[in-house]
DRENMISE-36715 format. One record per residue (C-alpha): x, y, z. Coordinates in nm, 2 decimals. Layout:
<r <X Y Z>>
...
This chain:
<r <0.00 0.00 0.00>>
<r <0.11 0.35 -0.07>>
<r <-0.03 0.69 0.07>>
<r <0.05 1.05 -0.01>>
<r <0.03 1.32 0.25>>
<r <-0.21 1.60 0.18>>
<r <-0.04 1.82 0.43>>
<r <0.26 1.82 0.67>>
<r <0.20 1.53 0.92>>
<r <0.38 1.43 1.23>>
<r <0.30 1.07 1.32>>
<r <0.42 0.84 1.60>>
<r <0.47 0.49 1.46>>
<r <0.70 0.20 1.55>>
<r <0.85 0.39 1.84>>
<r <0.95 0.69 1.63>>
<r <0.81 1.03 1.52>>
<r <0.78 1.04 1.15>>
<r <0.75 1.38 0.97>>
<r <0.58 1.37 0.63>>
<r <0.59 1.68 0.40>>
<r <0.29 1.76 0.18>>
<r <0.29 1.54 -0.12>>
<r <0.54 1.29 0.02>>
<r <0.46 0.93 -0.07>>
<r <0.51 0.65 0.18>>
<r <0.47 0.27 0.15>>
<r <0.48 -0.03 0.39>>
<r <0.39 -0.04 0.75>>
<r <0.37 0.34 0.80>>
<r <0.14 0.37 0.50>>
<r <-0.08 0.10 0.64>>
<r <-0.09 0.28 0.98>>
<r <-0.18 0.61 0.82>>
<r <-0.43 0.48 0.56>>
<r <-0.73 0.58 0.76>>
<r <-0.61 0.93 0.84>>
<r <-0.81 1.20 0.66>>
<r <-0.49 1.39 0.59>>
<r <-0.36 1.13 0.34>>
<r <-0.47 0.99 0.01>>
<r <-0.45 0.62 -0.04>>
<r <-0.27 0.56 -0.38>>
<r <-0.31 0.19 -0.41>>
<r <-0.50 -0.01 -0.16>>
<r <-0.40 -0.37 -0.08>>
<r <-0.58 -0.65 -0.25>>
<r <-0.89 -0.76 -0.07>>
<r <-0.86 -1.08 0.14>>
<r <-1.02 -1.37 -0.03>>
<r <-1.38 -1.41 0.09>>
<r <-1.43 -1.72 0.31>>
<r <-1.63 -1.97 0.12>>
<r <-1.93 -2.15 0.25>>
<r <-1.87 -2.43 0.00>>
<r <-1.64 -2.72 0.04>>
<r <-1.34 -2.73 -0.20>>
<r <-1.24 -3.09 -0.15>>
<r <-0.95 -3.04 -0.40>>
<r <-0.79 -2.78 -0.17>>
<r <-0.50 -2.85 0.05>>
<r <-0.56 -3.05 0.37>>
<r <-0.53 -2.73 0.57>>
<r <-0.78 -2.55 0.36>>
<r <-1.03 -2.84 0.40>>
<r <-0.97 -2.85 0.77>>
<r <-1.01 -2.48 0.81>>
<r <-1.34 -2.50 0.63>>
<r <-1.45 -2.78 0.86>>
<r <-1.33 -2.62 1.18>>
<r <-1.49 -2.81 1.48>>
<r <-1.82 -2.87 1.29>>
<r <-1.91 -3.24 1.29>>
<r <-2.16 -3.18 1.00>>
<r <-1.89 -3.03 0.79>>
<r <-1.65 -3.30 0.89>>
<r <-1.89 -3.56 0.77>>
<r <-1.95 -3.38 0.44>>
<r <-1.57 -3.35 0.38>>
<r <-1.52 -3.72 0.47>>
<r <-1.78 -3.83 0.23>>
<r <-1.65 -3.61 -0.05>>
<r <-1.28 -3.71 0.02>>
<r <-1.38 -4.09 0.04>>
<r <-1.55 -4.06 -0.30>>
<r <-1.23 -3.95 -0.47>>
<r <-1.02 -4.19 -0.67>>
<r <-0.73 -4.14 -0.44>>
<r <-0.85 -4.02 -0.11>>
<r <-0.59 -3.86 0.13>>
<r <-0.55 -4.09 0.43>>
<r <-0.41 -3.80 0.64>>
<r <-0.72 -3.59 0.58>>
<r <-0.95 -3.88 0.65>>
<r <-0.78 -3.95 0.98>>
<r <-0.80 -3.58 1.09>>
<r <-1.17 -3.57 0.98>>
<r <-1.24 -3.89 1.18>>
<r <-1.07 -3.74 1.49>>
<r <-1.31 -3.44 1.46>>
<r <-1.61 -3.67 1.43>>
<r <-1.51 -3.87 1.74>>
<r <-1.43 -3.58 1.97>>
């Protein structure tokens, strides 16, 4: 992210006082910190975080599937059925899903 100061700004960030002159462009952590300040213009906002999906992507990584499942036994059962139906089900994922279902 980058921001441009609309006016002279003194900001305390990361244990230091930062003085920005009008028109000065800053990027990185300081820009993130100042992005909500009305005295700056945001030049390029960070890419939005991917929206969490309510649908199972059984072809995702094991961690992605387990993140979708969480502690929900209904989702664990859906994921186990979908993974078991695959030509080559992942035994590690099935073990983890079974652990969720038995807890």
